[in-house]
Every structure is written in C-alpha cells, then in structure tokens.
C-alpha positions in Angstrom: -26.6 19.2 31.7 -27.3 19.5 28.0 -24.8 18.3 25.5 -23.6 20.3 22.5 -25.0 17.8 20.0 -28.5 18.3 21.5 -28.6 22.0 20.6 -28.1 24.3 17.6 -27.2 28.0 17.3 -30.5 29.8 16.8 -29.3 33.5 17.1 -28.0 36.2 19.3 -29.4 38.4 22.0 -29.2 42.1 21.2 -30.0 45.2 23.2 -32.6 45.4 26.0 -36.1 46.5 25.1 -37.7 48.6 27.7 -37.0 48.6 31.5 -38.6 45.2 32.5 -35.8 42.9 31.3 -37.1 42.2 27.8 -34.4 41.5 25.1 -34.4 41.8 21.4 -33.4 38.4 19.8 -32.0 38.2 16.3 -32.7 34.7 14.8 -29.9 33.4 12.6 -31.3 29.9 11.8 -34.2 29.8 9.3 -35.7 26.7 10.8 -36.0 28.2 14.3 -39.7 28.3 15.3 -40.6 27.1 11.8 -43.7 25.3 12.9 -46.7 27.4 14.1 -47.6 24.9 16.8 -44.1 24.8 18.3 -43.9 26.4 21.8 -40.7 28.1 23.0 -40.2 27.1 26.6 -36.4 27.2 27.1 -33.4 28.6 25.4 -29.8 28.1 26.2 -27.3 30.9 26.4 -23.5 30.4 26.2 -22.2 32.1 29.3 -18.5 31.6 30.3 -18.2 28.7 27.9 -21.2 26.7 29.3 -24.8 26.4 28.0 -27.1 27.9 30.6 -30.8 27.2 30.3 -33.3 30.1 30.6 -37.1 29.7 30.9 -38.9 31.9 28.4 -41.7 33.6 30.2 -43.1 35.2 27.0 -42.1 36.0 23.5 -43.5 37.9 20.5 -42.2 38.2 17.0 -41.3 41.6 15.6 -40.4 40.3 12.1 -39.3 37.1 10.5 -35.8 37.4 12.0 -36.4 39.2 15.3 -38.4 38.6 18.4 -38.7 40.1 21.9 -38.0 37.6 24.7 -38.7 37.9 28.4 -36.6 35.4 30.4 -37.3 34.2 33.9 -35.0 35.9 36.4 -34.1 38.8 34.0 -36.3 41.6 35.3 -34.4 44.8 34.8 -32.7 46.6 32.0 -29.3 46.2 33.8 -29.7 42.4 34.0 -30.8 42.3 30.3 -27.8 44.4 29.2 -25.5 41.8 30.7 -26.8 39.3 28.1 -26.3 41.6 25.1 -24.3 39.8 22.4 -24.8 36.4 24.0 -25.3 33.4 21.6 -28.7 31.6 21.9 -29.1 27.9 21.4 -32.3 25.9 21.0 -32.9 22.3 21.7 -32.9 20.0 18.7 -36.3 18.4 18.0 -35.3 14.8 18.5 -38.8 13.4 18.1 -38.9 11.1 15.1 -41.7 12.0 12.7 -43.9 9.2 11.6 -43.7 7.7 8.1 -46.8 9.6 6.9 -45.7 13.0 8.5 -44.1 15.6 6.3 -40.6 16.5 7.3 -39.7 20.0 8.3 -36.3 21.6 7.5 -35.6 21.4 11.3 -35.7 17.6 11.1 -32.6 17.5 8.9 -30.3 19.4 11.2 -28.1 16.8 12.9 -28.7 14.1 10.3 -25.6 12.2 9.0 -25.3 12.3 5.2 -23.6 10.0 2.7 -23.3 10.1 -1.1 -23.4 6.9 -3.2 -20.1 7.9 -4.9 -18.2 10.0 -2.3 -19.2 8.1 0.8 -19.6 9.8 4.2 -20.1 13.6 3.9 -20.6 14.5 7.5 -23.4 15.9 9.6 -26.0 18.6 8.6 -25.4 21.6 10.9 -28.0 23.9 9.3 -30.4 24.4 6.4 -30.2 27.6 4.3 -33.5 28.5 2.9 -32.4 32.1 2.0 -31.4 31.1 -1.5 -33.4 30.1 -4.5 -32.4 26.5 -3.9 -32.5 25.3 -0.3 -29.1 24.1 0.8 -27.9 21.5 3.4 -24.8 22.9 5.2 -22.8 19.9 6.1 -19.8 19.9 8.5 -17.1 17.6 7.1 -14.1 17.8 9.4 -12.9 21.4 9.3 -14.7 22.4 6.2 -18.4 23.0 5.3 -20.1 21.6 2.3 -23.1 23.2 0.7 -25.3 20.6 -1.0 -28.7 21.4 -2.7 -31.6 19.9 -0.7 -33.3 18.6 -3.8 -35.7 15.7 -3.7 -34.2 14.2 -6.9 -30.8 13.8 -5.2 -32.2 12.0 -2.1 -32.1 8.2 -2.4 -33.3 7.4 1.1 -34.0 8.9 4.5 -33.8 6.8 7.7 -36.0 8.8 10.1 -35.0 6.7 13.1 -31.3 6.7 12.6 -31.4 10.2 11.1 -29.3 9.2 8.1 -29.7 10.5 4.6 -28.3 8.8 1.4 -27.8 11.1 -1.6 -26.9 10.5 -5.2 -25.2 13.8 -6.2 -24.3 14.7 -9.7 -20.6 14.2 -10.6 -18.5 17.2 -9.8 -21.0 18.9 -7.5 -18.8 18.4 -4.4 -15.7 19.8 -6.1 -17.2 23.1 -7.4 -15.6 25.2 -4.7 -12.3 23.3 -4.8 -10.3 24.5 -7.9 -7.6 21.8 -7.6 -10.1 18.9 -7.5 -12.3 20.5 -10.2 -9.3 20.8 -12.5 -8.5 17.1 -12.0 -12.0 16.1 -13.0 -11.9 18.2 -16.2 -8.8 16.5 -17.5 
C-alpha cells in the first residue's frame, strides 16, 4: 500500500474520450512528466478515500496541461465515466540525483526547508513555474508559504536528506501577513 507522503497531486480525470475507456486528464502540477525520458507506468486515483493504483496502458499529450490516458481495466465509456472528477496522484521520484546531475523542479517536492533567520519553514508541496519567478509552495502547519526559488537565496541542498537551507531577505516571509509586516516596519 502506498503512503500519502510518497505521492503528490498531479491533476484530475475529466470526461471520457471515445468509447474504448480513454479519459481526458488535466494536469495541475507543472512538474508532472517534466522530463522527456520519464515513463508513466502507474497513477493513483483517490477512490472512497484510498489511493488505488492503475496501470497506464498508453497515454498521449493533447497540450501542455492535458493528456489522454488509457488505464488497464477501464475498457468502456461507462467505466471511464465513473472516474470523472477523480483526483490523480503520481509517485514521487525518490531517486537521489548525483552531485553532478542537474536538479529538476520535481526533485524539490517533498524537501524540508529551513531559513537561517526564521528556522524550520516546512515541506515543499509543489513548485509553481507559472509565474515570472518560480515559487516553492511550502506547507507550514495549516498555512502555505510562497517562497521564490532563487539560486541566490539557496545556501545549501542536501540531496540525500532532501533538505534545503535558505537565506531569505528580511521581511519576505511576512509580506502576506499584515500584522507581522506592520511590526517589522516600526
């Protein structure tokens, strides 16, 4: 059985495509299938609160954010329709890249983050590449922090422990918290 910390939300299944069980899949995570050589073998669908694995028989991209999926055991439009609106999860790539390998954005998902001044910030849950500046989305308790993924802010990356140390500019973490921002001004 797969654990929640081994997967990430990759998107959602939409309407069936055709009559042979193919489904339209909308990708919500920019790092999903980021590498050209990555093969998509399995996905996990949340059904009745549990992550159920499905073998991907074949897939093809329709755009940067949509693909058509054919899942093993889903062979009719009726079967495919039952999966409409279901969240799709993908397995984290837990392989540790070598020191001389370039890191992909997908590597950072699941890494713990600390700042030299603020201490522990939490865990990166996703990477947003839709903005001019790429952002780490960090889950800190019940709130989410958005931190620029800028090389000049990164002090160190432990590839094995998947831990990142940042040195963020003063006030960056309080930009969206008016009470704390006011305290820092005065």
